[in-house]
RODO-2510 file (C-alpha; in nm, 4 decimals, decimal comma):
residues 175
     n   res          X          Y          Z
     1     x    -0,0124    -0,0024     0,0066
     2     x     0,2955     0,2288     0,0415
     3     x     0,4553     0,2036    -0,2806
     4     x     0,1343     0,2828    -0,4367
     5     x     0,1141     0,6460    -0,2272
     6     x     0,4596     0,7157    -0,3098
     7     x     0,3521     0,6713    -0,7237
     8     x     0,0723     0,9501    -0,6513
     9     x     0,2143     1,3110    -0,7397
    10     x     0,1681     1,5825    -0,3927
    11     x    -0,1025     1,8074    -0,4339
    12     x    -0,1629     2,1082    -0,2941
    13     x    -0,4928     2,2038    -0,1882
    14     x    -0,3779     2,5483    -0,3261
    15     x    -0,3369     2,4195    -0,6615
    16     x    -0,5476     2,5978    -0,9512
    17     x    -0,7386     2,3361    -1,1656
    18     x    -0,8603     2,4691    -1,4734
    19     x    -1,0662     2,3122    -1,7200
    20     x    -1,2329     2,4148    -2,0418
    21     x    -1,5548     2,3289    -2,1653
    22     x    -1,6166     2,3021    -2,5183
    23     x    -1,9747     2,3784    -2,6037
    24     x    -2,1604     2,2482    -2,9542
    25     x    -2,3628     2,4269    -3,1415
    26     x    -2,6941     2,2781    -3,1563
    27     x    -2,9344     2,3702    -3,4341
    28     x    -3,2391     2,5224    -3,3945
    29     x    -3,3692     2,3848    -3,6724
    30     x    -3,6695     2,1284    -3,5782
    31     x    -3,6004     1,8898    -3,8416
    32     x    -3,2519     1,8728    -3,7122
    33     x    -3,4023     1,8475    -3,3646
    34     x    -3,6010     1,5687    -3,4697
    35     x    -3,2847     1,3852    -3,5993
    36     x    -3,1014     1,3704    -3,2861
    37     x    -3,4185     1,2798    -3,0909
    38     x    -3,4570     0,9767    -3,3521
    39     x    -3,0702     0,8938    -3,3076
    40     x    -3,1441     0,8871    -2,9291
    41     x    -3,4596     0,6719    -2,9617
    42     x    -3,2686     0,4181    -3,1949
    43     x    -2,9629     0,4160    -3,0044
    44     x    -3,1584     0,3293    -2,6716
    45     x    -3,3484     0,0433    -2,9142
    46     x    -3,0413    -0,0828    -3,0440
    47     x    -2,8434    -0,1319    -2,7225
    48     x    -3,1300    -0,2311    -2,4762
    49     x    -3,4352    -0,4774    -2,5021
    50     x    -3,6767    -0,1772    -2,4603
    51     x    -4,0054    -0,1617    -2,7386
    52     x    -3,9660     0,1873    -2,9388
    53     x    -4,3365     0,2832    -2,8137
    54     x    -4,1993     0,2773    -2,4676
    55     x    -3,8366     0,4538    -2,5710
    56     x    -4,0036     0,7354    -2,7817
    57     x    -4,2799     0,7954    -2,4953
    58     x    -3,9868     0,8149    -2,2571
    59     x    -3,7591     1,0147    -2,4720
    60     x    -4,0398     1,2791    -2,5979
    61     x    -4,1338     1,4974    -2,2743
    62     x    -3,7580     1,5868    -2,3038
    63     x    -3,7433     1,7458    -2,6195
    64     x    -3,8878     2,0339    -2,7055
    65     x    -4,0468     1,9394    -3,0399
    66     x    -4,3592     2,0794    -3,2182
    67     x    -4,6224     1,8483    -3,3817
    68     x    -4,4464     1,8795    -3,7298
    69     x    -4,1150     1,7606    -3,5746
    70     x    -4,2431     1,4932    -3,3670
    71     x    -4,4344     1,3355    -3,6509
    72     x    -4,0674     1,3490    -3,8972
    73     x    -3,8950     1,1794    -3,5595
    74     x    -4,1451     0,9328    -3,5682
    75     x    -4,1270     0,8822    -3,9651
    76     x    -3,7412     0,8378    -3,9310
    77     x    -3,7490     0,5790    -3,6241
    78     x    -4,0504     0,3574    -3,7816
    79     x    -3,9113     0,3831    -4,1223
    80     x    -3,5397     0,2686    -4,0292
    81     x    -3,6830     0,0082    -3,7953
    82     x    -3,9212    -0,1089    -4,0825
    83     x    -3,6385    -0,1416    -4,3546
    84     x    -3,3612    -0,2005    -4,0884
    85     x    -3,2614    -0,4931    -4,3316
    86     x    -3,2032    -0,3446    -4,6311
    87     x    -3,0207    -0,0395    -4,4400
    88     x    -2,8040    -0,2823    -4,2771
    89     x    -2,7306    -0,4672    -4,6082
    90     x    -2,6359    -0,1081    -4,7894
    91     x    -2,4009    -0,0003    -4,4432
    92     x    -2,2088    -0,3773    -4,4922
    93     x    -2,2191    -0,3206    -4,8766
    94     x    -2,0513     0,0211    -4,8471
    95     x    -1,8361    -0,0341    -4,5921
    96     x    -1,7094    -0,4191    -4,6073
    97     x    -1,3816    -0,3619    -4,3972
    98     x    -1,6373    -0,2634    -4,0813
    99     x    -1,8539    -0,5377    -3,9549
   100     x    -2,2109    -0,3881    -3,8760
   101     x    -2,1776    -0,5261    -3,5645
   102     x    -1,8311    -0,3414    -3,4802
   103     x    -1,9463    -0,0230    -3,5569
   104     x    -2,0001     0,2175    -3,3197
   105     x    -2,3693     0,2219    -3,2275
   106     x    -2,3707     0,6150    -3,2818
   107     x    -2,2371     0,5373    -3,6382
   108     x    -2,4138     0,2640    -3,7117
   109     x    -2,7722     0,4270    -3,6186
   110     x    -2,6587     0,8017    -3,8179
   111     x    -2,6025     0,5748    -4,0974
   112     x    -2,9302     0,4467    -4,0780
   113     x    -3,0957     0,7805    -4,0536
   114     x    -2,9398     0,9461    -4,3383
   115     x    -2,9311     0,6293    -4,5801
   116     x    -3,3326     0,5948    -4,5107
   117     x    -3,3635     0,9705    -4,5643
   118     x    -3,1656     0,9547    -4,9161
   119     x    -3,2771     0,6281    -5,0582
   120     x    -3,6352     0,5239    -4,8733
   121     x    -3,8321     0,8554    -4,7635
   122     x    -3,6899     1,0582    -5,0648
   123     x    -3,8231     1,3726    -4,8813
   124     x    -3,4990     1,5582    -4,7726
   125     x    -3,2030     1,6409    -5,0273
   126     x    -2,9240     1,4286    -5,0763
   127     x    -2,6464     1,7303    -4,8906
   128     x    -2,9184     1,8072    -4,6445
   129     x    -2,9359     1,4495    -4,4886
   130     x    -2,5300     1,3981    -4,5640
   131     x    -2,4534     1,7443    -4,3826
   132     x    -2,6954     1,6319    -4,1068
   133     x    -2,5562     1,2701    -4,0507
   134     x    -2,1824     1,4435    -4,0239
   135     x    -2,3096     1,6794    -3,7783
   136     x    -2,4900     1,4142    -3,5364
   137     x    -2,1660     1,2006    -3,5778
   138     x    -1,9986     1,5247    -3,4688
   139     x    -2,2143     1,5627    -3,1795
   140     x    -2,2653     1,1941    -3,0646
   141     x    -2,0018     1,0063    -3,1867
   142     x    -1,6125     0,9488    -3,1119
   143     x    -1,3515     1,1562    -3,2882
   144     x    -1,3424     0,9855    -3,6354
   145     x    -1,7248     0,9577    -3,6498
   146     x    -1,7438     1,2272    -3,8776
   147     x    -1,4983     1,1240    -4,0792
   148     x    -1,6119     0,7835    -4,1392
   149     x    -1,9967     0,8521    -4,1667
   150     x    -1,9159     1,0921    -4,4502
   151     x    -1,6872     0,8515    -4,6093
   152     x    -1,9663     0,5540    -4,6129
   153     x    -2,2501     0,8268    -4,7270
   154     x    -2,0069     0,9513    -5,0222
   155     x    -1,9754     0,5434    -5,1486
   156     x    -2,3528     0,5637    -5,1187
   157     x    -2,4681     0,8375    -5,3096
   158     x    -2,1770     0,7650    -5,5857
   159     x    -2,2932     0,4501    -5,6732
   160     x    -2,6727     0,4728    -5,7352
   161     x    -2,7068     0,1463    -5,9451
   162     x    -2,5298    -0,0234    -5,6284
   163     x    -2,7756     0,1256    -5,3961
   164     x    -3,1020     0,0356    -5,6039
   165     x    -3,0060    -0,3124    -5,6791
   166     x    -2,9863    -0,3605    -5,2918
   167     x    -3,2732    -0,2048    -5,1978
   168     x    -3,4799    -0,4675    -5,5010
   169     x    -3,3058    -0,7145    -5,3361
   170     x    -3,4589    -0,6522    -4,9769
   171     x    -3,7829    -0,5387    -5,1701
   172     x    -3,7844    -0,2140    -5,0725
   173     x    -4,0782    -0,0445    -5,2844
   174     x    -3,9821     0,3185    -5,2694
   175     x    -3,6370     0,2725    -5,4532
***
């Protein structure tokens, strides 16, 4: 026990310890807020055995979403879950060196949301979906998440034929 204490540096209670808080800007855009909540819901559903309805009902009171944004969030969550196999096949195809179960839960769900918006929902402009995904990755992901997400999405949108084939293979009607 004495050896352990000797290894610790001397701490003077008068020492000033400084810290820096880095503020992350959060967009006031209602769709961005809906995507943030959709990501949080999908993260919880992906990492636990909680039912999606319970998760949404548990998260919604803490979100400041209007009725339209709440509907958009639900569309994203339910759309992603309804097309999970197709979305995961797309991610696996365009990021073959990263097995899906080894991709961080945040990154996996950011990609699912964006690919859903780009290829199935189709009401979100492609650049907006990619930019929003990169911002979500910066906000919630690890250091390299934004670069990873941007790279995978860039590959997805640059190969429309393969994307259409994968969607068709999984019988996604909106492709």
